[in-house]
PLY file of the C-alpha trace (Angstrom):
ply
format ascii 1.0
element vertex 104
property float x
property float y
property float z
element edge 103
property int vertex1
property int vertex2
end_header
-110.87 -15.11 75.14
-108.44 -17.75 73.88
-109.31 -19.64 70.68
-109.50 -22.92 72.60
-112.06 -21.51 75.05
-114.04 -20.00 72.19
-114.25 -23.40 70.47
-115.96 -24.95 73.48
-119.17 -23.17 72.54
-118.90 -23.83 68.81
-121.12 -26.10 66.78
-119.73 -29.24 65.15
-119.57 -27.43 61.81
-117.67 -24.51 63.32
-115.24 -26.91 65.00
-114.73 -28.68 61.67
-113.81 -25.44 59.93
-111.56 -24.46 62.84
-109.80 -27.82 62.54
-109.19 -27.23 58.83
-107.77 -23.79 59.64
-105.44 -25.19 62.31
-104.19 -27.98 60.02
-103.66 -25.47 57.20
-101.81 -23.05 59.49
-99.60 -25.85 60.83
-98.33 -26.49 57.30
-97.89 -22.93 56.03
-94.77 -20.86 55.79
-94.21 -17.54 57.54
-96.42 -15.85 54.93
-99.42 -17.98 55.98
-99.53 -19.68 52.58
-98.69 -23.07 51.10
-96.72 -23.77 47.97
-98.70 -25.77 45.45
-96.53 -28.78 46.21
-97.21 -28.41 49.95
-100.95 -28.13 49.26
-100.91 -31.27 47.13
-98.92 -33.17 49.77
-101.29 -31.99 52.52
-104.36 -33.08 50.56
-102.86 -36.48 49.76
-101.90 -37.00 53.41
-104.97 -35.56 55.17
-107.81 -35.97 52.66
-107.30 -39.52 51.41
-110.82 -40.80 52.01
-112.35 -38.03 49.92
-109.76 -38.32 47.15
-109.94 -42.12 46.92
-111.47 -43.19 43.62
-111.11 -39.74 42.06
-107.69 -40.27 40.50
-109.00 -41.05 37.01
-111.65 -38.33 36.87
-110.75 -35.40 34.58
-111.76 -32.73 37.12
-109.57 -34.33 39.81
-106.65 -34.50 37.40
-107.21 -30.84 36.52
-107.23 -29.73 40.17
-104.12 -31.75 41.07
-102.22 -30.78 37.91
-102.92 -27.13 38.68
-101.15 -27.70 41.99
-98.10 -29.01 40.11
-97.77 -26.06 37.76
-95.84 -22.87 38.43
-94.28 -23.83 41.75
-93.75 -20.17 42.70
-97.43 -19.47 43.28
-98.63 -19.70 46.86
-102.03 -20.85 48.11
-103.79 -18.95 50.87
-106.52 -20.32 53.12
-109.33 -19.11 50.86
-107.84 -20.89 47.83
-107.24 -24.01 49.89
-110.88 -24.08 51.02
-112.04 -23.76 47.41
-109.84 -26.70 46.41
-111.00 -28.71 49.43
-114.65 -27.96 48.68
-114.25 -28.88 45.02
-112.66 -32.22 45.91
-115.38 -32.86 48.50
-118.22 -32.18 46.07
-116.87 -34.62 43.50
-115.93 -37.34 45.99
-117.54 -40.75 46.15
-117.44 -40.56 49.95
-119.73 -37.51 49.93
-122.26 -39.44 47.90
-122.08 -42.31 50.41
-122.46 -39.89 53.33
-125.64 -38.46 51.81
-127.26 -41.81 52.45
-126.62 -41.54 56.19
-128.91 -39.76 58.57
-128.12 -38.63 62.07
-130.91 -38.57 64.59
-130.59 -36.25 67.55
0 1
1 2
2 3
3 4
4 5
5 6
6 7
7 8
8 9
9 10
10 11
11 12
12 13
13 14
14 15
15 16
16 17
17 18
18 19
19 20
20 21
21 22
22 23
23 24
24 25
25 26
26 27
27 28
28 29
29 30
30 31
31 32
32 33
33 34
34 35
35 36
36 37
37 38
38 39
39 40
40 41
41 42
42 43
43 44
44 45
45 46
46 47
47 48
48 49
49 50
50 51
51 52
52 53
53 54
54 55
55 56
56 57
57 58
58 59
59 60
60 61
61 62
62 63
63 64
64 65
65 66
66 67
67 68
68 69
69 70
70 71
71 72
72 73
73 74
74 75
75 76
76 77
77 78
78 79
79 80
80 81
81 82
82 83
83 84
84 85
85 86
86 87
87 88
88 89
89 90
90 91
91 92
92 93
93 94
94 95
95 96
96 97
97 98
98 99
99 100
100 101
101 102
102 103
């Protein structure tokens, strides 16, 4: 079964993770990894709403500065998801979203 057909039966959460994987894979090199600079650029381009307002927080600075150090290290999907999750947890947007409820 093709990945596109498989996604038709996925939940919203599964589709969200699949979207992250596709975006990550579209930016990786042949080794399936990102340089730290590529990861930083991808986050700044694709994750702006979650990063907004975090620039002065020490933890944000630590995460981003780690992406600037040692440019030879490569980031795989697992590492990228950890970074993405860390930024999500500390984001102001997440706190705003917690106030919303969806009724189905």
